[in-house]
C-alpha angles and dihedrals in degrees: 000000000000117000095207142332097273119141115279111268124232113267091244088060092060130088126190121216135171124212132187102222094176128010107289094003111110123183128189118220129191113212125199119215113236124222108244096173092114096049110107094190093065108092101188116018091188093067100056141026127199120217137189127201109265100174136346139186116275092205130036127245123222095236140034092239093052091050090047091051091050090050091050089050089054090051089051090053090052091048092051091052096051115103092229091056090074094056 
């Protein structure tokens, strides 16, 4: 499910989305916001955000709501593992 071994992003840098890749097959995907502050070709950074896939479901769910719930559960696991979550 991990894309690479990059450091874990802050929760506020993650977005959860659900996509139906095939009829009746819903996958959750966690996206990580990328820092574009050094890009000179971006005119207004407040208008757009770039994301990369951070994690995604290995197996589909049969409904959008089930996939969404599984994605939220993955976010909760990440939140529980962050050092600041204990404080």
